[in-house]
C-alpha positions as CSV (number, residue, x, y, z in Angstrom):
1,M,-2.8,-24.1,22.0
2,I,-2.8,-23.6,18.0
3,I,-2.1,-20.3,17.7
4,E,1.6,-21.1,17.2
5,S,1.7,-23.1,14.9
6,L,-0.9,-20.9,13.1
7,N,0.7,-18.3,13.0
8,K,4.3,-20.2,11.2
9,K,2.2,-19.9,8.6
10,L,0.1,-16.7,9.0
11,G,3.2,-14.6,9.8
12,L,1.3,-12.1,12.2
13,F,3.2,-11.7,14.7
14,H,6.2,-12.6,17.1
15,F,7.4,-11.7,20.8
16,S,11.1,-11.3,21.5
17,D,13.1,-11.2,25.1
18,E,14.0,-7.4,24.1
19,A,10.7,-6.8,25.2
20,P,8.7,-9.5,27.3
21,G,5.2,-9.2,27.0
22,S,4.9,-6.9,23.8
23,V,4.0,-7.9,20.5
24,F,6.0,-7.5,17.8
25,W,3.1,-6.8,14.3
26,H,4.3,-7.8,10.8
27,P,2.1,-6.4,8.4
28,K,-0.1,-8.9,8.0
29,G,-1.2,-9.0,11.9
30,W,-1.4,-5.2,12.1
31,K,-3.7,-4.9,8.7
32,L,-5.7,-7.7,11.0
33,F,-5.2,-5.4,14.2
34,M,-5.8,-2.1,12.2
35,Q,-9.1,-3.8,10.7
36,L,-10.2,-4.5,14.2
37,L,-9.9,-1.1,15.2
38,N,-11.6,0.3,12.5
39,Y,-14.0,-2.1,12.7
40,M,-14.6,-0.7,16.5
41,R,-14.6,2.9,15.4
42,K,-17.4,2.5,14.0
43,R,-19.4,0.7,16.0
44,Q,-18.9,2.5,18.6
45,D,-20.3,5.5,16.5
46,D,-22.9,4.3,14.7
47,A,-24.0,3.8,18.5
48,G,-23.3,7.1,20.0
49,Y,-20.0,7.2,21.0
50,I,-17.1,10.3,21.1
51,E,-13.5,8.8,20.7
52,V,-11.1,10.9,23.5
53,N,-7.6,9.9,23.9
54,T,-4.9,9.7,27.2
55,P,-1.5,10.5,28.3
56,D,0.2,7.1,28.3
57,V,2.8,8.7,31.4
58,M,0.5,10.5,33.7
59,D,1.7,11.5,37.3
60,R,2.0,9.7,40.7
61,S,-0.9,12.3,41.6
62,L,-3.6,11.4,39.8
63,W,-3.5,7.3,40.3
64,E,-3.1,8.5,44.0
65,T,-6.7,9.9,43.9
66,S,-7.6,7.2,41.7
67,G,-6.3,4.8,44.3
68,H,-4.2,2.7,42.2
69,W,-0.7,3.9,43.8
70,F,-2.1,2.4,46.7
71,N,-3.4,-0.6,45.5
72,Y,-2.5,-2.2,42.1
73,R,1.1,-0.3,42.4
74,E,3.5,-3.7,41.6
75,N,1.8,-4.6,38.3
76,M,2.2,-0.8,37.0
77,F,5.9,0.6,35.5
78,I,7.1,3.2,37.5
79,T,10.0,6.0,37.0
80,Q,11.3,9.2,38.0
81,T,12.5,12.0,36.5
82,E,15.4,14.2,36.8
83,D,13.8,17.0,38.4
84,E,12.0,14.0,40.7
85,R,8.9,13.5,39.4
86,I,8.1,10.4,40.1
87,F,5.3,8.9,36.9
88,A,3.6,5.7,36.1
89,L,2.4,4.4,32.8
90,K,-0.9,4.0,32.3
91,P,-2.1,0.3,34.1
92,M,-6.0,1.2,33.4
93,N,-7.4,4.2,31.3
94,C,-9.9,5.3,33.8
95,P,-8.6,8.2,35.4
96,G,-7.9,9.7,32.0
97,S,-11.3,9.1,31.1
98,V,-12.4,10.9,34.5
99,S,-10.0,14.1,33.8
100,I,-11.8,15.0,31.0
101,Y,-15.6,14.9,32.5
102,S,-13.9,17.0,35.0
103,Q,-13.2,19.4,32.3
104,G,-16.0,22.2,32.2
105,L,-19.6,22.3,34.3
106,K,-21.3,19.4,33.3
107,S,-25.4,19.6,33.0
108,Y,-28.1,16.5,32.9
109,R,-28.9,17.9,29.7
110,D,-25.2,17.1,28.6
111,L,-25.9,13.0,29.7
112,P,-25.5,10.4,28.4
113,I,-22.0,11.0,28.2
114,R,-20.2,7.8,26.2
115,M,-16.6,8.3,26.5
116,A,-14.7,5.9,24.1
117,E,-10.7,4.9,24.2
118,L,-8.8,2.3,22.5
119,G,-5.8,3.1,24.5
120,K,-2.5,1.0,25.0
121,V,-2.1,0.0,29.1
122,H,1.0,-1.0,30.7
123,R,0.8,-3.3,33.5
124,Y,3.9,-5.6,35.2
125,E,3.0,-9.6,34.7
126,P,5.3,-11.7,36.5
127,S,7.3,-13.4,33.7
128,G,6.2,-16.9,34.3
129,S,2.4,-16.0,33.7
130,L,2.7,-14.6,29.9
131,H,1.2,-16.5,27.3
132,G,1.1,-15.4,23.9
133,L,-1.0,-13.2,22.9
134,M,-3.5,-14.4,25.5
135,R,-1.7,-13.0,28.6
136,V,0.8,-9.6,27.9
137,R,2.1,-6.5,29.6
138,H,1.3,-4.4,27.2
139,F,-2.5,-4.2,24.9
140,T,-4.7,-2.1,23.6
141,Q,-8.0,-1.9,25.5
142,D,-11.2,-0.6,24.1
143,D,-12.7,0.5,26.8
144,A,-15.4,3.3,26.8
145,H,-17.0,4.8,30.3
146,I,-21.1,5.5,30.5
147,Y,-21.6,8.9,32.5
148,C,-25.4,8.6,32.8
149,T,-27.9,9.9,35.9
150,E,-29.5,7.3,38.3
151,D,-32.7,7.0,36.1
152,Q,-30.9,6.5,32.5
153,M,-28.4,3.7,34.0
154,E,-30.9,1.0,33.0
155,S,-31.5,2.0,29.8
156,E,-27.9,2.4,29.1
157,C,-26.8,-1.2,30.3
158,V,-29.6,-2.6,28.0
159,E,-28.0,-0.2,24.7
160,V,-24.7,-1.8,26.3
161,V,-25.5,-4.9,26.4
162,S,-27.6,-5.0,22.9
163,L,-23.8,-3.6,21.8
164,V,-22.5,-6.5,22.7
165,L,-24.1,-9.7,22.0
166,D,-24.4,-8.2,18.2
167,I,-20.7,-7.5,17.8
168,Y,-20.2,-11.1,18.7
169,K,-22.7,-12.6,16.5
170,D,-20.4,-10.3,13.2
171,F,-17.1,-12.9,14.7
172,G,-19.4,-16.1,14.8
173,F,-20.0,-16.0,18.5
174,D,-23.3,-16.8,19.5
175,D,-23.4,-18.7,22.5
176,V,-22.8,-16.2,25.2
177,V,-22.9,-16.9,29.1
178,I,-24.0,-13.6,31.0
179,K,-22.1,-13.6,34.6
180,L,-23.3,-11.2,37.1
181,S,-21.4,-10.5,40.3
182,T,-23.3,-9.2,43.0
183,R,-21.9,-7.3,46.6
184,P,-19.4,-8.6,48.5
185,E,-18.4,-8.8,51.9
186,K,-16.4,-5.5,51.7
187,R,-18.0,-2.5,50.1
188,I,-18.4,0.8,50.0
189,G,-22.0,2.0,49.4
190,S,-25.2,1.6,51.2
191,D,-27.5,-1.2,50.3
192,E,-30.0,1.2,49.3
193,V,-27.8,2.1,46.5
194,W,-26.5,-2.0,45.7
195,D,-29.9,-2.3,45.5
196,K,-30.3,0.0,42.7
197,L,-27.4,-0.5,40.7
198,E,-27.8,-4.4,41.0
199,G,-31.6,-3.9,40.2
200,A,-30.8,-2.3,37.2
201,L,-28.1,-4.8,35.6
202,I,-31.2,-7.4,36.4
203,S,-33.4,-5.6,34.6
204,S,-32.1,-4.8,31.3
205,L,-31.2,-8.5,31.8
206,K,-34.9,-9.4,31.6
207,V,-35.8,-6.6,29.3
208,M,-34.1,-8.7,26.6
209,G,-35.2,-11.5,27.6
210,L,-31.5,-13.1,28.3
211,D,-30.3,-16.0,30.6
212,Y,-27.3,-15.2,33.6
213,I,-25.2,-16.6,36.2
214,L,-25.6,-15.2,39.4
215,Y,-22.4,-15.2,41.1
216,P,-23.3,-13.6,44.9
217,G,-20.4,-11.6,46.8
218,E,-17.9,-11.7,43.5
219,G,-18.8,-7.9,42.6
220,A,-16.0,-5.2,42.7
221,F,-16.1,-3.6,46.3
222,Y,-17.4,-0.5,43.9
223,G,-20.0,-1.8,41.8
224,P,-22.0,-4.9,40.9
225,K,-20.8,-5.7,37.2
226,L,-21.7,-8.3,34.6
227,E,-19.3,-10.3,32.6
228,F,-19.7,-12.1,28.7
229,V,-18.1,-15.4,28.3
230,L,-17.9,-16.3,24.8
231,R,-18.0,-20.3,23.6
232,D,-16.6,-20.7,20.2
233,A,-16.9,-23.2,17.9
234,I,-15.5,-26.3,19.2
235,G,-16.6,-25.7,22.9
236,R,-13.8,-23.2,24.4
237,D,-14.7,-20.4,26.9
238,W,-13.1,-16.8,26.8
239,Q,-14.0,-14.7,29.0
240,C,-14.0,-11.4,27.3
241,G,-16.1,-8.3,27.6
242,T,-17.3,-6.6,30.9
243,L,-19.7,-4.3,32.6
244,Q,-18.9,-2.6,35.5
245,V,-20.5,0.1,37.7
246,D,-18.2,2.3,39.8
247,M,-19.7,4.1,42.7
248,N,-15.4,5.0,43.3
249,L,-13.9,7.3,41.1
250,P,-16.5,9.8,40.6
251,E,-15.8,9.7,44.7
252,R,-12.6,10.1,44.4
253,F,-12.0,12.5,41.7
254,D,-15.5,14.7,43.0
255,I,-17.0,14.6,39.6
256,T,-20.7,16.2,39.7
257,Y,-23.7,17.8,37.4
258,V,-26.0,20.1,37.4
259,D,-29.2,18.6,38.2
260,E,-32.9,19.6,37.0
261,T,-33.2,21.8,40.3
262,G,-30.5,23.5,39.6
263,S,-27.7,21.8,42.5
264,R,-24.2,21.1,41.2
265,D,-23.2,18.6,43.0
266,K,-25.0,15.5,41.8
267,R,-22.7,12.1,41.0
268,P,-22.8,10.8,38.0
269,V,-23.2,6.9,37.5
270,L,-19.7,6.0,35.8
271,L,-20.5,2.7,33.6
272,H,-16.9,0.8,33.0
273,R,-17.5,-0.8,29.5
274,A,-15.4,-3.1,27.5
275,L,-16.3,-5.2,24.8
276,F,-13.2,-7.0,23.1
277,G,-11.3,-5.9,26.3
278,S,-8.0,-7.4,25.4
279,L,-7.2,-6.2,21.1
280,E,-4.4,-8.9,21.5
281,R,-5.8,-11.2,23.7
282,F,-8.6,-11.1,21.3
283,I,-6.7,-12.0,17.8
284,G,-5.6,-15.0,19.3
285,I,-9.0,-16.5,20.3
286,L,-10.0,-15.2,16.9
287,I,-6.9,-16.1,15.9
288,E,-7.9,-20.1,17.3
289,N,-11.8,-19.7,16.4
290,Y,-11.2,-19.1,12.9
291,E,-7.8,-21.6,12.7
292,G,-6.1,-18.5,10.8
293,A,-9.1,-18.9,7.8
294,F,-10.5,-15.6,8.3
295,P,-14.1,-14.2,7.4
296,F,-13.3,-12.1,4.0
297,W,-14.2,-8.3,5.7
298,L,-11.5,-9.2,8.9
299,A,-8.5,-11.0,6.2
300,P,-5.4,-9.0,6.2
301,E,-4.9,-10.4,2.5
302,Q,-8.4,-10.9,1.2
303,V,-7.4,-11.6,-2.5
304,I,-4.0,-13.0,-4.3
305,I,-4.0,-12.6,-7.8
306,A,-1.6,-15.2,-9.1
307,N,0.7,-15.0,-12.6
308,I,1.1,-18.6,-14.6
309,T,3.5,-17.0,-17.3
310,D,5.9,-13.7,-17.0
311,S,4.1,-12.6,-20.6
312,N,0.8,-12.3,-17.8
313,A,2.8,-10.1,-15.1
314,E,1.6,-7.0,-16.2
315,Y,-2.2,-8.0,-16.1
316,A,-1.7,-9.4,-12.9
317,A,-0.7,-6.2,-11.9
318,K,-3.5,-3.6,-13.1
319,V,-5.7,-6.0,-11.9
320,T,-4.4,-5.7,-8.6
321,K,-4.2,-2.8,-8.7
322,I,-7.6,-2.0,-9.3
323,L,-9.0,-4.1,-6.8
324,T,-6.6,-2.0,-4.4
325,N,-8.1,1.0,-5.8
326,E,-12.2,-0.3,-5.3
327,G,-10.6,-0.7,-1.2
328,F,-9.9,-4.5,-1.2
329,R,-6.8,-5.8,0.0
330,A,-5.3,-7.3,-2.7
331,N,-2.5,-8.6,-3.6
332,C,0.0,-9.9,-6.7
333,D,1.8,-12.9,-6.7
334,L,4.3,-12.3,-9.6
335,R,7.1,-15.3,-8.4
336,N,8.8,-18.2,-11.0
337,E,6.7,-20.2,-9.0
338,K,4.5,-22.4,-11.7
339,I,0.8,-21.6,-10.4
340,G,-0.3,-24.9,-8.0
341,F,2.6,-23.7,-5.7
342,K,1.4,-20.4,-5.8
343,I,-2.3,-21.9,-4.9
344,R,-1.4,-24.1,-2.4
345,D,0.9,-21.8,-0.6
346,H,-1.7,-19.2,-0.2
347,S,-4.9,-21.5,0.3
348,M,-1.9,-23.0,3.8
349,Q,-1.5,-19.0,4.4
350,R,-5.8,-18.8,4.7
351,V,-6.3,-16.2,1.4
352,P,-9.6,-16.1,0.9
353,F,-9.5,-16.0,-2.6
354,I,-6.7,-16.5,-5.6
355,A,-7.5,-15.4,-8.9
356,V,-5.3,-16.9,-11.1
357,V,-4.8,-15.0,-14.9
358,G,-2.9,-16.1,-17.6
359,D,-3.1,-15.9,-21.6
360,K,-7.1,-16.8,-21.7
361,E,-7.9,-14.0,-18.8
362,K,-5.7,-11.2,-20.5
363,E,-7.3,-11.4,-23.6
364,S,-10.9,-11.8,-22.4
365,S,-9.5,-9.6,-19.5
366,T,-11.2,-11.6,-17.1
367,I,-9.2,-13.1,-14.0
368,S,-10.4,-16.9,-13.0
369,V,-11.4,-17.3,-9.2
370,R,-11.1,-19.7,-6.5
371,N,-11.4,-19.8,-2.7
372,R,-8.8,-21.1,-0.3
373,E,-11.3,-24.1,0.3
374,G,-10.1,-25.8,-3.2
375,K,-13.7,-24.5,-4.7
376,D,-13.5,-23.1,-8.4
377,L,-15.8,-20.5,-9.1
378,G,-15.1,-19.7,-12.4
379,S,-14.5,-16.6,-15.0
380,M,-15.1,-13.3,-13.6
381,T,-15.0,-10.3,-15.6
382,I,-12.8,-7.0,-13.5
383,D,-16.4,-5.4,-12.3
384,E,-18.1,-8.9,-11.5
385,S,-15.1,-9.4,-9.0
386,I,-15.6,-6.3,-8.3
387,A,-19.3,-6.9,-7.4
388,F,-18.7,-10.7,-5.8
389,F,-15.6,-9.0,-3.3
390,S,-18.5,-5.7,-2.5
391,K,-21.2,-8.7,-1.6
392,E,-18.3,-10.6,0.4
393,N,-16.7,-7.6,2.3
394,T,-19.7,-6.8,5.0
395,Y,-20.0,-8.1,8.8
396,V,-23.5,-7.9,8.3
397,K,-24.9,-10.5,6.6
């Protein structure tokens, strides 16, 4: 993997024996992380999701109700307080979401409810299986739980699949393989219900004209699922997004809604949806795919203003402040180094643009811009540079 060697140049994060499987994000890495987080928030807001947040530590009783205590306990971090209550760090966001849904009576008129959580989850993985950003013990998951009626399920699946594929395109992933996993031998629910759930997933793909690979018997015991596998620039496959139908948690937590007839015991369909999966892992995929040369809108540092001599330092700082106030992630390099060294250094760090300022630029209130590939883009006024960078600063091309 090239992540480790690239990270030595980029300085995004590190790992330590004091916290195995946990990421220490450095300033540039955290900017990248937050950029990804804010991007996801914007896309989810536009798609009609509401964002929630649930506790990291919850009582054993919740995990018993969800079934995780009996089926997943060996992967959970568990603690006991002085009053002998047993708590666990959440390995999943789902039970917390269901707890929020259960507060107050819900009507069919309220559905669908698209509840998103960018929540930190904690899973014990054996030390030997930990693998950089690709497999960690603590990570942020871009979960969403969609509560809908059976009649709404197909249209909600279409919306999710459309959002998933659209988001992947923003990162340059146009080659996506979709896998459909159907009913396993051991399962809950009748064949009639499974027919309906699997049919809704298949119909949503057909409506969109999408091909899929069938994996008979590979679904979870509580419902069928779709998996989205990305193929990167050099042909490697990465399993990322999922869309999972769940018949289990609505039953276990006894969540209902009032239907058109006034009946109060109608179970909602629950769809689990993750687009990136683990944000940490997705960042690892992006580092490898882009080889650290992130697109302008995503780059932790977008523009470096580098002065040629000390007499240009004040002007370089002024330009940096102007660009920063315009919303760009700009920094100035005022080190007492030759300009050629500065350009090489920041190009190796994959900064998208480097703006050089000397006496000529200071006198004419301009900057000389070049990209990280070394192409000279010429002289620009400050206003021209703002317009140029603004055009670059979008994931919609």
